Backbone as XML, in Angstrom:
<?xml version="1.0"?>
<chain id="A" units="angstrom">
  <residue number="1" name="MET">
    <atom name="N" x="10.879" y="18.661" z="-17.945"/>
    <atom name="CA" x="10.351" y="17.663" z="-17.537"/>
    <atom name="C" x="10.135" y="17.710" z="-15.942"/>
  </residue>
  <residue number="2" name="PHE">
    <atom name="N" x="9.305" y="17.132" z="-15.371"/>
    <atom name="CA" x="9.455" y="16.919" z="-13.988"/>
    <atom name="C" x="8.319" y="15.999" z="-13.451"/>
  </residue>
  <residue number="3" name="VAL">
    <atom name="N" x="8.827" y="15.828" z="-12.447"/>
    <atom name="CA" x="8.192" y="14.551" z="-11.883"/>
    <atom name="C" x="7.034" y="14.768" z="-10.899"/>
  </residue>
  <residue number="4" name="ARG">
    <atom name="N" x="5.959" y="13.960" z="-10.805"/>
    <atom name="CA" x="4.769" y="13.967" z="-9.949"/>
    <atom name="C" x="5.095" y="12.842" z="-8.947"/>
  </residue>
  <residue number="5" name="ILE">
    <atom name="N" x="5.275" y="12.923" z="-7.744"/>
    <atom name="CA" x="4.883" y="11.942" z="-6.882"/>
    <atom name="C" x="3.381" y="12.145" z="-5.512"/>
  </residue>
  <residue number="6" name="VAL">
    <atom name="N" x="3.118" y="11.131" z="-5.653"/>
    <atom name="CA" x="1.574" y="10.972" z="-4.908"/>
    <atom name="C" x="1.533" y="9.888" z="-3.803"/>
  </residue>
  <residue number="7" name="LYS">
    <atom name="N" x="1.234" y="10.355" z="-2.393"/>
    <atom name="CA" x="1.113" y="9.134" z="-1.716"/>
    <atom name="C" x="-0.394" y="8.715" z="-1.420"/>
  </residue>
  <residue number="8" name="LEU">
    <atom name="N" x="-0.374" y="7.343" z="-1.351"/>
    <atom name="CA" x="-2.003" y="7.289" z="-0.959"/>
    <atom name="C" x="-1.849" y="6.300" z="-0.030"/>
  </residue>
  <residue number="9" name="GLY">
    <atom name="N" x="-2.680" y="6.285" z="0.847"/>
    <atom name="CA" x="-3.279" y="5.463" z="2.160"/>
    <atom name="C" x="-4.465" y="4.928" z="2.029"/>
  </residue>
  <residue number="10" name="PHE">
    <atom name="N" x="-4.875" y="3.073" z="1.870"/>
    <atom name="CA" x="-5.773" y="3.071" z="1.695"/>
    <atom name="C" x="-6.555" y="1.851" z="2.925"/>
  </residue>
  <residue number="11" name="ASP">
    <atom name="N" x="-7.984" y="1.747" z="2.688"/>
    <atom name="CA" x="-8.236" y="1.087" z="3.723"/>
    <atom name="C" x="-7.739" y="-0.429" z="3.367"/>
  </residue>
  <residue number="12" name="PRO">
    <atom name="N" x="-7.310" y="-0.929" z="4.330"/>
    <atom name="CA" x="-7.012" y="-2.262" z="3.903"/>
    <atom name="C" x="-7.832" y="-3.643" z="3.235"/>
  </residue>
  <residue number="13" name="ALA">
    <atom name="N" x="-9.172" y="-3.095" z="3.169"/>
    <atom name="CA" x="-9.823" y="-4.102" z="2.779"/>
    <atom name="C" x="-10.086" y="-3.304" z="1.543"/>
  </residue>
  <residue number="14" name="LYS">
    <atom name="N" x="-9.930" y="-2.125" z="0.835"/>
    <atom name="CA" x="-10.080" y="-1.873" z="-0.441"/>
    <atom name="C" x="-8.775" y="-1.790" z="-1.300"/>
  </residue>
  <residue number="15" name="ILE">
    <atom name="N" x="-7.399" y="-2.437" z="-0.867"/>
    <atom name="CA" x="-6.579" y="-2.565" z="-1.719"/>
    <atom name="C" x="-6.515" y="-3.293" z="-2.780"/>
  </residue>
  <residue number="16" name="GLU">
    <atom name="N" x="-7.331" y="-4.473" z="-2.491"/>
    <atom name="CA" x="-7.401" y="-4.870" z="-3.792"/>
    <atom name="C" x="-8.381" y="-4.450" z="-5.303"/>
  </residue>
  <residue number="17" name="THR">
    <atom name="N" x="-9.298" y="-3.765" z="-4.679"/>
    <atom name="CA" x="-10.009" y="-2.815" z="-5.411"/>
    <atom name="C" x="-9.076" y="-1.978" z="-6.146"/>
  </residue>
  <residue number="18" name="PHE">
    <atom name="N" x="-8.519" y="-0.893" z="-5.202"/>
    <atom name="CA" x="-7.584" y="0.040" z="-6.047"/>
    <atom name="C" x="-6.720" y="-0.668" z="-7.084"/>
  </residue>
  <residue number="19" name="LEU">
    <atom name="N" x="-5.690" y="-2.064" z="-6.475"/>
    <atom name="CA" x="-5.097" y="-2.285" z="-7.692"/>
    <atom name="C" x="-5.855" y="-2.767" z="-8.717"/>
  </residue>
  <residue number="20" name="ALA">
    <atom name="N" x="-7.065" y="-3.479" z="-8.886"/>
    <atom name="CA" x="-7.672" y="-4.243" z="-9.957"/>
    <atom name="C" x="-7.876" y="-2.348" z="-10.802"/>
  </residue>
  <residue number="21" name="ASP">
    <atom name="N" x="-8.484" y="-1.687" z="-10.275"/>
    <atom name="CA" x="-8.883" y="-0.297" z="-10.798"/>
    <atom name="C" x="-7.207" y="0.326" z="-11.625"/>
  </residue>
  <residue number="22" name="PHE">
    <atom name="N" x="-6.251" y="0.290" z="-10.893"/>
    <atom name="CA" x="-5.275" y="0.821" z="-11.444"/>
    <atom name="C" x="-4.624" y="-0.345" z="-12.459"/>
  </residue>
  <residue number="23" name="GLU">
    <atom name="N" x="-4.422" y="-0.835" z="-12.467"/>
    <atom name="CA" x="-4.536" y="-2.212" z="-13.393"/>
    <atom name="C" x="-5.372" y="-1.797" z="-15.365"/>
  </residue>
  <residue number="24" name="ILE">
    <atom name="N" x="-6.660" y="-1.428" z="-14.763"/>
    <atom name="CA" x="-7.442" y="-1.088" z="-15.891"/>
    <atom name="C" x="-7.235" y="0.496" z="-16.393"/>
  </residue>
  <residue number="25" name="GLN">
    <atom name="N" x="-6.910" y="1.303" z="-15.763"/>
    <atom name="CA" x="-6.746" y="2.586" z="-16.022"/>
    <atom name="C" x="-5.208" y="3.309" z="-16.445"/>
  </residue>
  <residue number="26" name="LYS">
    <atom name="N" x="-4.168" y="2.106" z="-15.794"/>
    <atom name="CA" x="-2.805" y="2.487" z="-16.238"/>
    <atom name="C" x="-2.361" y="2.982" z="-17.404"/>
  </residue>
  <residue number="27" name="ALA">
    <atom name="N" x="-2.687" y="2.364" z="-18.171"/>
    <atom name="CA" x="-2.230" y="2.183" z="-19.527"/>
    <atom name="C" x="-3.252" y="3.695" z="-20.290"/>
  </residue>
  <residue number="28" name="LYS">
    <atom name="N" x="-4.128" y="3.930" z="-19.824"/>
    <atom name="CA" x="-4.836" y="5.440" z="-20.149"/>
    <atom name="C" x="-4.103" y="6.376" z="-19.399"/>
  </residue>
  <residue number="29" name="ILE">
    <atom name="N" x="-3.558" y="6.437" z="-18.446"/>
    <atom name="CA" x="-3.162" y="7.695" z="-17.890"/>
    <atom name="C" x="-1.558" y="7.771" z="-18.583"/>
  </residue>
  <residue number="30" name="ARG">
    <atom name="N" x="-0.883" y="6.889" z="-18.754"/>
    <atom name="CA" x="0.334" y="7.110" z="-19.397"/>
    <atom name="C" x="0.595" y="7.382" z="-20.959"/>
  </residue>
  <residue number="31" name="ALA">
    <atom name="N" x="-1.221" y="7.000" z="-21.643"/>
    <atom name="CA" x="-1.409" y="7.555" z="-22.882"/>
    <atom name="C" x="-1.295" y="9.044" z="-22.809"/>
  </residue>
  <residue number="32" name="PHE">
    <atom name="N" x="-1.655" y="9.269" z="-21.904"/>
    <atom name="CA" x="-2.380" y="10.921" z="-21.347"/>
    <atom name="C" x="-1.305" y="11.890" z="-22.275"/>
  </residue>
  <residue number="33" name="GLU">
    <atom name="N" x="-1.491" y="12.744" z="-22.938"/>
    <atom name="CA" x="-0.682" y="13.763" z="-23.770"/>
    <atom name="C" x="0.337" y="14.174" z="-22.548"/>
  </residue>
  <residue number="34" name="GLY">
    <atom name="N" x="1.657" y="14.410" z="-22.867"/>
    <atom name="CA" x="2.212" y="14.799" z="-21.839"/>
    <atom name="C" x="2.888" y="14.005" z="-20.552"/>
  </residue>
  <residue number="35" name="CYS">
    <atom name="N" x="2.217" y="12.531" z="-20.648"/>
    <atom name="CA" x="2.832" y="11.903" z="-19.610"/>
    <atom name="C" x="3.701" y="10.697" z="-20.670"/>
  </residue>
  <residue number="36" name="LEU">
    <atom name="N" x="5.132" y="11.171" z="-19.662"/>
    <atom name="CA" x="6.143" y="10.145" z="-20.383"/>
    <atom name="C" x="6.357" y="9.132" z="-19.508"/>
  </residue>
  <residue number="37" name="PHE">
    <atom name="N" x="5.810" y="8.628" z="-18.241"/>
    <atom name="CA" x="6.431" y="7.896" z="-17.398"/>
    <atom name="C" x="5.576" y="7.631" z="-16.439"/>
  </residue>
  <residue number="38" name="LEU">
    <atom name="N" x="5.371" y="6.293" z="-15.917"/>
    <atom name="CA" x="4.095" y="6.141" z="-14.906"/>
    <atom name="C" x="4.756" y="4.634" z="-14.118"/>
  </residue>
  <residue number="39" name="GLU">
    <atom name="N" x="4.717" y="4.689" z="-13.147"/>
    <atom name="CA" x="5.245" y="3.625" z="-11.903"/>
    <atom name="C" x="4.451" y="3.935" z="-10.673"/>
  </residue>
  <residue number="40" name="LEU">
    <atom name="N" x="4.002" y="2.679" z="-10.446"/>
    <atom name="CA" x="3.238" y="2.669" z="-8.904"/>
    <atom name="C" x="4.011" y="1.424" z="-8.105"/>
  </residue>
  <residue number="41" name="TYR">
    <atom name="N" x="3.957" y="2.007" z="-6.670"/>
    <atom name="CA" x="5.143" y="1.362" z="-5.805"/>
    <atom name="C" x="4.268" y="1.272" z="-4.726"/>
  </residue>
  <residue number="42" name="ARG">
    <atom name="N" x="4.758" y="-0.288" z="-3.862"/>
    <atom name="CA" x="3.845" y="-0.056" z="-2.460"/>
    <atom name="C" x="4.904" y="-0.591" z="-1.468"/>
  </residue>
  <residue number="43" name="ASP">
    <atom name="N" x="4.579" y="0.382" z="-0.558"/>
    <atom name="CA" x="5.753" y="0.388" z="0.755"/>
    <atom name="C" x="5.987" y="-0.861" z="1.241"/>
  </residue>
  <residue number="44" name="LYS">
    <atom name="N" x="7.095" y="-1.572" z="1.447"/>
    <atom name="CA" x="7.489" y="-2.813" z="2.170"/>
    <atom name="C" x="7.018" y="-3.270" z="3.424"/>
  </residue>
  <residue number="45" name="ASN">
    <atom name="N" x="6.645" y="-1.816" z="4.509"/>
    <atom name="CA" x="6.369" y="-2.171" z="5.645"/>
    <atom name="C" x="4.563" y="-1.966" z="6.105"/>
  </residue>
  <residue number="46" name="ASN">
    <atom name="N" x="4.307" y="-0.821" z="5.331"/>
    <atom name="CA" x="2.946" y="-0.414" z="5.437"/>
    <atom name="C" x="2.581" y="-0.657" z="4.227"/>
  </residue>
  <residue number="47" name="THR">
    <atom name="N" x="1.810" y="-1.827" z="4.194"/>
    <atom name="CA" x="1.311" y="-2.475" z="2.861"/>
    <atom name="C" x="0.137" y="-1.753" z="2.422"/>
  </residue>
  <residue number="48" name="ASN">
    <atom name="N" x="-0.395" y="-0.858" z="3.254"/>
    <atom name="CA" x="-1.166" y="0.125" z="2.595"/>
    <atom name="C" x="-1.491" y="1.308" z="1.861"/>
  </residue>
  <residue number="49" name="GLN">
    <atom name="N" x="0.354" y="1.390" z="1.815"/>
    <atom name="CA" x="0.369" y="2.993" z="1.352"/>
    <atom name="C" x="1.007" y="2.329" z="0.226"/>
  </residue>
  <residue number="50" name="PHE">
    <atom name="N" x="0.757" y="3.398" z="-0.865"/>
    <atom name="CA" x="1.238" y="2.945" z="-2.310"/>
    <atom name="C" x="1.796" y="4.606" z="-2.835"/>
  </residue>
  <residue number="51" name="PHE">
    <atom name="N" x="2.443" y="4.470" z="-3.554"/>
    <atom name="CA" x="3.152" y="5.627" z="-4.518"/>
    <atom name="C" x="3.201" y="5.723" z="-5.501"/>
  </residue>
  <residue number="52" name="THR">
    <atom name="N" x="2.941" y="6.627" z="-6.505"/>
    <atom name="CA" x="2.747" y="6.889" z="-7.875"/>
    <atom name="C" x="3.763" y="7.958" z="-8.534"/>
  </residue>
  <residue number="53" name="TYR">
    <atom name="N" x="4.391" y="7.590" z="-9.332"/>
    <atom name="CA" x="5.530" y="8.001" z="-9.829"/>
    <atom name="C" x="5.470" y="8.526" z="-11.276"/>
  </residue>
  <residue number="54" name="SER">
    <atom name="N" x="5.161" y="9.662" z="-11.515"/>
    <atom name="CA" x="4.841" y="10.305" z="-12.888"/>
    <atom name="C" x="5.868" y="11.127" z="-13.270"/>
  </residue>
  <residue number="55" name="TYR">
    <atom name="N" x="6.243" y="11.257" z="-14.656"/>
    <atom name="CA" x="6.873" y="11.984" z="-15.467"/>
    <atom name="C" x="6.061" y="12.822" z="-16.572"/>
  </residue>
  <residue number="56" name="TRP">
    <atom name="N" x="6.090" y="13.950" z="-16.564"/>
    <atom name="CA" x="5.422" y="15.151" z="-17.327"/>
    <atom name="C" x="6.550" y="15.839" z="-17.957"/>
  </residue>
  <residue number="57" name="SER">
    <atom name="N" x="5.731" y="16.106" z="-19.169"/>
    <atom name="CA" x="6.722" y="17.130" z="-20.178"/>
    <atom name="C" x="6.928" y="18.379" z="-19.694"/>
  </residue>
  <residue number="58" name="ASP">
    <atom name="N" x="5.927" y="19.184" z="-18.842"/>
    <atom name="CA" x="5.896" y="20.356" z="-18.511"/>
    <atom name="C" x="4.525" y="20.325" z="-17.248"/>
  </residue>
  <residue number="59" name="GLU">
    <atom name="N" x="4.507" y="21.341" z="-16.593"/>
    <atom name="CA" x="3.082" y="21.375" z="-15.413"/>
    <atom name="C" x="2.016" y="21.515" z="-16.471"/>
  </residue>
  <residue number="60" name="ASP">
    <atom name="N" x="2.037" y="22.360" z="-17.584"/>
    <atom name="CA" x="0.565" y="22.324" z="-18.393"/>
    <atom name="C" x="-0.126" y="21.161" z="-18.690"/>
  </residue>
  <residue number="61" name="ALA">
    <atom name="N" x="0.881" y="19.948" z="-19.068"/>
    <atom name="CA" x="0.353" y="18.717" z="-19.356"/>
    <atom name="C" x="0.057" y="17.861" z="-17.794"/>
  </residue>
  <residue number="62" name="LEU">
    <atom name="N" x="0.722" y="18.221" z="-16.868"/>
    <atom name="CA" x="0.017" y="17.744" z="-15.707"/>
    <atom name="C" x="-1.260" y="18.687" z="-15.123"/>
  </residue>
  <residue number="63" name="GLU">
    <atom name="N" x="-1.344" y="19.685" z="-15.407"/>
    <atom name="CA" x="-2.853" y="20.073" z="-15.363"/>
    <atom name="C" x="-3.865" y="19.557" z="-16.315"/>
  </residue>
  <residue number="64" name="ASN">
    <atom name="N" x="-3.605" y="19.636" z="-17.620"/>
    <atom name="CA" x="-4.518" y="19.470" z="-18.480"/>
    <atom name="C" x="-5.265" y="17.993" z="-18.223"/>
  </residue>
  <residue number="65" name="TYR">
    <atom name="N" x="-4.070" y="16.972" z="-17.429"/>
    <atom name="CA" x="-4.490" y="15.671" z="-17.009"/>
    <atom name="C" x="-5.398" y="15.948" z="-15.766"/>
  </residue>
  <residue number="66" name="ARG">
    <atom name="N" x="-5.108" y="16.625" z="-14.798"/>
    <atom name="CA" x="-5.826" y="16.919" z="-13.917"/>
    <atom name="C" x="-7.278" y="17.270" z="-14.025"/>
  </residue>
  <residue number="67" name="ASN">
    <atom name="N" x="-7.441" y="17.980" z="-15.057"/>
    <atom name="CA" x="-8.737" y="18.516" z="-15.480"/>
    <atom name="C" x="-9.469" y="17.858" z="-16.472"/>
  </residue>
  <residue number="68" name="SER">
    <atom name="N" x="-8.888" y="16.687" z="-16.724"/>
    <atom name="CA" x="-9.453" y="15.837" z="-17.757"/>
    <atom name="C" x="-10.617" y="15.123" z="-16.939"/>
  </residue>
  <residue number="69" name="GLU">
    <atom name="N" x="-11.536" y="14.600" z="-17.731"/>
    <atom name="CA" x="-12.611" y="13.367" z="-17.259"/>
    <atom name="C" x="-11.809" y="12.317" z="-16.845"/>
  </residue>
  <residue number="70" name="LEU">
    <atom name="N" x="-10.882" y="11.957" z="-17.532"/>
    <atom name="CA" x="-9.848" y="10.985" z="-17.285"/>
    <atom name="C" x="-9.486" y="10.638" z="-15.664"/>
  </residue>
  <residue number="71" name="PHE">
    <atom name="N" x="-8.858" y="11.923" z="-15.508"/>
    <atom name="CA" x="-8.822" y="11.934" z="-13.737"/>
    <atom name="C" x="-9.493" y="11.883" z="-12.931"/>
  </residue>
  <residue number="72" name="LYS">
    <atom name="N" x="-10.737" y="13.142" z="-13.134"/>
    <atom name="CA" x="-11.964" y="13.123" z="-12.348"/>
    <atom name="C" x="-12.718" y="11.677" z="-12.110"/>
  </residue>
  <residue number="73" name="ASP">
    <atom name="N" x="-12.803" y="10.822" z="-13.182"/>
    <atom name="CA" x="-13.055" y="9.725" z="-12.939"/>
    <atom name="C" x="-12.414" y="8.646" z="-12.119"/>
  </residue>
  <residue number="74" name="ILE">
    <atom name="N" x="-10.764" y="8.928" z="-12.592"/>
    <atom name="CA" x="-10.143" y="7.785" z="-11.630"/>
    <atom name="C" x="-10.343" y="8.610" z="-10.116"/>
  </residue>
  <residue number="75" name="TRP">
    <atom name="N" x="-9.983" y="9.620" z="-10.220"/>
    <atom name="CA" x="-9.995" y="10.378" z="-8.400"/>
    <atom name="C" x="-11.091" y="9.686" z="-7.808"/>
  </residue>
  <residue number="76" name="ALA">
    <atom name="N" x="-12.495" y="9.842" z="-8.055"/>
    <atom name="CA" x="-13.495" y="9.423" z="-7.550"/>
    <atom name="C" x="-13.698" y="8.002" z="-7.183"/>
  </residue>
  <residue number="77" name="ASN">
    <atom name="N" x="-13.175" y="7.437" z="-8.377"/>
    <atom name="CA" x="-13.481" y="5.854" z="-7.943"/>
    <atom name="C" x="-12.483" y="5.207" z="-6.738"/>
  </residue>
  <residue number="78" name="THR">
    <atom name="N" x="-11.192" y="6.446" z="-6.931"/>
    <atom name="CA" x="-9.829" y="5.750" z="-5.890"/>
    <atom name="C" x="-10.332" y="6.749" z="-4.297"/>
  </residue>
  <residue number="79" name="LYS">
    <atom name="N" x="-10.514" y="7.992" z="-4.214"/>
    <atom name="CA" x="-10.519" y="8.610" z="-3.198"/>
    <atom name="C" x="-11.517" y="8.088" z="-2.190"/>
  </residue>
  <residue number="80" name="ILE">
    <atom name="N" x="-12.666" y="7.226" z="-2.541"/>
    <atom name="CA" x="-13.539" y="6.741" z="-1.446"/>
    <atom name="C" x="-12.826" y="5.662" z="-0.564"/>
  </residue>
  <residue number="81" name="HIS">
    <atom name="N" x="-11.957" y="5.155" z="-0.970"/>
    <atom name="CA" x="-10.957" y="4.166" z="-0.499"/>
    <atom name="C" x="-9.625" y="4.619" z="0.293"/>
  </residue>
  <residue number="82" name="PHE">
    <atom name="N" x="-9.934" y="5.793" z="0.387"/>
    <atom name="CA" x="-8.579" y="6.118" z="1.541"/>
    <atom name="C" x="-8.792" y="6.063" z="2.867"/>
  </residue>
  <residue number="83" name="ASN">
    <atom name="N" x="-7.867" y="5.838" z="3.760"/>
    <atom name="CA" x="-7.941" y="6.184" z="5.272"/>
    <atom name="C" x="-6.690" y="7.164" z="5.613"/>
  </residue>
  <residue number="84" name="GLN">
    <atom name="N" x="-6.719" y="7.939" z="4.477"/>
    <atom name="CA" x="-5.572" y="9.165" z="5.178"/>
    <atom name="C" x="-5.147" y="9.968" z="4.123"/>
  </residue>
  <residue number="85" name="LYS">
    <atom name="N" x="-5.290" y="11.200" z="4.314"/>
    <atom name="CA" x="-5.113" y="12.137" z="3.043"/>
    <atom name="C" x="-4.315" y="12.006" z="2.505"/>
  </residue>
  <residue number="86" name="PRO">
    <atom name="N" x="-4.230" y="12.118" z="0.924"/>
    <atom name="CA" x="-3.216" y="11.576" z="0.442"/>
    <atom name="C" x="-2.392" y="13.102" z="0.282"/>
  </residue>
  <residue number="87" name="GLU">
    <atom name="N" x="-1.062" y="12.848" z="-0.007"/>
    <atom name="CA" x="0.053" y="13.751" z="-0.249"/>
    <atom name="C" x="0.610" y="13.722" z="-1.432"/>
  </residue>
  <residue number="88" name="ALA">
    <atom name="N" x="0.709" y="14.937" z="-2.181"/>
    <atom name="CA" x="1.506" y="14.701" z="-3.184"/>
    <atom name="C" x="2.819" y="16.085" z="-3.545"/>
  </residue>
  <residue number="89" name="TRP">
    <atom name="N" x="3.480" y="15.873" z="-4.436"/>
    <atom name="CA" x="4.786" y="16.639" z="-4.972"/>
    <atom name="C" x="5.172" y="17.032" z="-6.435"/>
  </residue>
  <residue number="90" name="SER">
    <atom name="N" x="5.548" y="18.171" z="-6.308"/>
    <atom name="CA" x="5.974" y="17.810" z="-7.956"/>
    <atom name="C" x="7.330" y="18.568" z="-7.827"/>
  </residue>
  <residue number="91" name="VAL">
    <atom name="N" x="8.065" y="17.675" z="-8.532"/>
    <atom name="CA" x="9.856" y="17.872" z="-8.077"/>
    <atom name="C" x="10.329" y="17.968" z="-9.578"/>
  </residue>
  <residue number="92" name="ASP">
    <atom name="N" x="11.652" y="18.792" z="-9.470"/>
    <atom name="CA" x="12.286" y="18.588" z="-11.117"/>
    <atom name="C" x="13.479" y="17.593" z="-10.632"/>
  </residue>
  <residue number="93" name="LYS">
    <atom name="N" x="13.441" y="16.569" z="-12.051"/>
    <atom name="CA" x="14.581" y="15.642" z="-11.844"/>
    <atom name="C" x="16.135" y="16.427" z="-11.962"/>
  </residue>
  <residue number="94" name="LEU">
    <atom name="N" x="16.768" y="15.687" z="-11.022"/>
    <atom name="CA" x="18.401" y="16.561" z="-11.129"/>
    <atom name="C" x="19.433" y="15.809" z="-11.460"/>
  </residue>
  <residue number="95" name="VAL">
    <atom name="N" x="19.194" y="14.576" z="-11.012"/>
    <atom name="CA" x="20.269" y="13.188" z="-11.362"/>
    <atom name="C" x="19.435" y="11.996" z="-11.474"/>
  </residue>
  <residue number="96" name="SER">
    <atom name="N" x="19.840" y="11.317" z="-12.915"/>
    <atom name="CA" x="19.264" y="9.940" z="-12.833"/>
    <atom name="C" x="20.581" y="9.169" z="-13.433"/>
  </residue>
  <residue number="97" name="LEU">
    <atom name="N" x="20.672" y="8.175" z="-12.819"/>
    <atom name="CA" x="21.580" y="7.106" z="-13.305"/>
    <atom name="C" x="21.094" y="5.836" z="-13.255"/>
  </residue>
  <residue number="98" name="GLU">
    <atom name="N" x="21.245" y="5.061" z="-14.943"/>
    <atom name="CA" x="20.952" y="3.967" z="-14.844"/>
    <atom name="C" x="21.982" y="2.903" z="-15.266"/>
  </residue>
</chain>
């Protein structure tokens, strides 16, 4: 399993549109084969910045998602609202305490 972190910066006037779209799409993303976990975070100080955290069974599962029609549709509808270039990291989880 590994974690995908994506940082997204939005035009402040488009944030509500993004949040409404995410609400519609989140269950589809989470149900995609290989997606084990999905969360959305918002920066407390820079409120036009968001982060998605998703856990994937393996890199192939993420690549299958990234090549899917679902992702292509979501990304096409999301990127038009950006006010900065998105950043993404794929990381291995080493420790988790609950």
